[in-house]
Structure formats: C-alpha cells, structure tokens
C-alpha positions as CSV (number, residue, x, y, z in Angstrom):
1,X,0.1,0.2,0.0
2,X,1.3,3.6,-1.0
3,X,2.6,5.7,2.4
4,X,1.4,9.1,2.4
5,X,4.2,11.1,5.1
6,X,2.5,15.1,5.9
7,X,6.3,17.1,5.9
8,X,5.4,19.5,8.3
9,X,4.1,17.5,10.4
10,X,5.4,14.5,10.8
11,X,2.7,12.7,9.7
12,X,2.1,9.6,7.6
13,X,-0.4,7.3,6.9
14,X,-0.4,4.1,4.0
15,X,-3.8,4.0,1.9
16,X,-5.2,1.9,-0.6
17,X,-4.0,3.2,-3.9
18,X,-6.8,5.6,-5.7
19,X,-7.1,7.1,-2.5
20,X,-6.8,11.0,-2.3
21,X,-4.7,13.1,-1.1
22,X,-7.7,14.6,1.3
23,X,-9.0,10.8,2.4
24,X,-5.0,10.2,3.7
25,X,-4.8,13.8,5.2
26,X,-7.8,13.3,7.8
27,X,-7.0,9.3,8.1
28,X,-3.5,10.0,9.5
29,X,-4.9,13.3,11.1
30,X,-3.3,16.0,9.5
31,X,-4.8,19.7,9.0
32,X,-6.0,19.9,5.6
33,X,-8.4,22.2,4.7
34,X,-11.7,21.2,3.1
35,X,-14.7,23.6,2.9
36,X,-16.6,22.3,0.1
37,X,-16.6,18.3,1.5
38,X,-14.2,17.4,-1.0
39,X,-16.1,18.4,-4.2
40,X,-13.1,20.3,-5.6
41,X,-15.4,23.6,-5.2
42,X,-13.0,25.4,-3.3
43,X,-9.4,25.2,-3.0
44,X,-8.8,25.4,0.6
45,X,-7.7,21.5,0.4
46,X,-3.9,22.5,-1.1
47,X,-0.9,20.9,-1.2
48,X,2.3,20.1,-2.7
49,X,3.3,17.0,-4.2
50,X,7.3,16.8,-2.7
51,X,8.1,13.7,-3.8
52,X,6.5,11.2,-6.4
53,X,4.3,13.4,-8.2
54,X,4.2,10.8,-10.9
55,X,2.4,8.7,-7.7
56,X,-1.2,10.4,-8.2
57,X,-3.8,11.0,-10.6
58,X,-3.2,13.2,-13.6
59,X,-5.0,16.6,-13.3
60,X,-8.5,17.2,-14.8
61,X,-10.0,20.8,-16.4
62,X,-11.7,20.9,-14.0
63,X,-9.0,20.8,-10.9
64,X,-6.7,23.3,-12.7
65,X,-10.0,25.6,-12.5
66,X,-9.6,26.1,-8.6
67,X,-6.0,25.9,-8.4
68,X,-6.2,29.5,-10.3
69,X,-7.9,30.3,-6.7
70,X,-5.1,28.8,-4.8
71,X,-2.9,31.5,-3.3
72,X,1.1,30.5,-3.8
73,X,0.5,28.5,-6.2
74,X,3.6,26.5,-7.6
75,X,4.6,22.8,-10.0
76,X,3.7,20.7,-7.3
77,X,-0.2,22.2,-6.2
78,X,-2.4,19.7,-6.6
79,X,-6.2,19.4,-4.6
80,X,-6.2,17.1,-1.9
81,X,-9.7,16.3,-3.0
82,X,-8.6,15.7,-6.3
83,X,-5.5,14.2,-6.5
84,X,-5.8,10.0,-6.6
85,X,-2.6,8.2,-4.3
86,X,-0.9,5.4,-6.8
87,X,2.5,5.2,-4.8
88,X,4.3,6.5,-2.1
89,X,4.2,10.6,-1.9
90,X,5.3,13.3,0.4
91,X,2.9,16.5,0.9
92,X,4.0,19.3,2.4
93,X,0.3,21.2,3.2
94,X,0.0,24.8,1.6
95,X,-0.2,27.8,4.7
96,X,-4.0,28.5,2.7
97,X,-5.0,24.7,3.6
98,X,-3.8,25.2,6.9
99,X,-5.5,27.7,8.3
100,X,-8.8,27.7,6.9
101,X,-8.1,23.7,8.7
102,X,-7.7,26.2,11.2
103,X,-11.2,28.5,10.7
104,X,-13.2,25.1,9.7
105,X,-12.0,23.4,13.3
106,X,-11.5,25.3,16.4
107,X,-11.1,23.4,19.0
108,X,-8.4,21.2,17.1
109,X,-6.6,24.4,16.3
110,X,-4.0,24.0,18.7
111,X,-3.0,20.9,17.6
112,X,-3.1,21.3,14.9
113,X,0.0,24.2,15.5
114,X,1.5,22.1,18.0
115,X,2.0,19.3,15.8
116,X,3.6,22.2,12.8
117,X,5.7,23.4,16.0
118,X,7.0,19.6,16.0
119,X,8.4,19.6,12.7
C-alpha cells in the first residue's frame, strides 16, 4: 500500500491505491482544509506533492480551474480532494489549507499548531 508522508506535521499513513490526498490526511490526522467538503469547489485543500508527484492521478481541467483560485500555486500543487494516490508521496500542506483547517475546526487549532511546531 502507498505511504503518504505529511512533512511539516511529521505524520505518515498507508492507504489503498486510489485514495485521495484529502482522505489520507483525514486518516493521518493532518490538518488539511476542506471547506467545500472535498467536491472540487474551493481551493482550501491545496497541497504540494514534494516527492512522488508522478505517483498521483492526472490533473483534470476542473482541478486546474480551481487551482487558479489558490494562493502560492507551484508546479507541485494539487488539490487534495482530486489527487488520487498510486504510490508513495511526500506532501506539504499549503499555508492556505492549514489556515482553512484552523478556521473550520477551532476546537482542533491548538493541536494543529502543535503538530506543525514539532516538525
């Protein structure tokens, strides 16, 4: 099974092939935002696949359209709700995604910040 490592949070999880990065972040307890609920309608699940980009699914036009709304888009940018994992990857949650998570889950904000500070 593919391993997904969330770098800044120092979290790792094994997931079945075809799992999205957003699903993997939930399984690992990584603070990834998802204001739209993971239906490709916002950019709050924006992440950077810093290792293993080729181990994710192809980017579709709809994902490109939503990434246009994201901040600090890079060549390694993906939407966590759209990118399906096929092999081992290392992921960095964007600041946009981290802040969205903290806004969405105020009761988990301190835990999320603690995860980032230990990395």
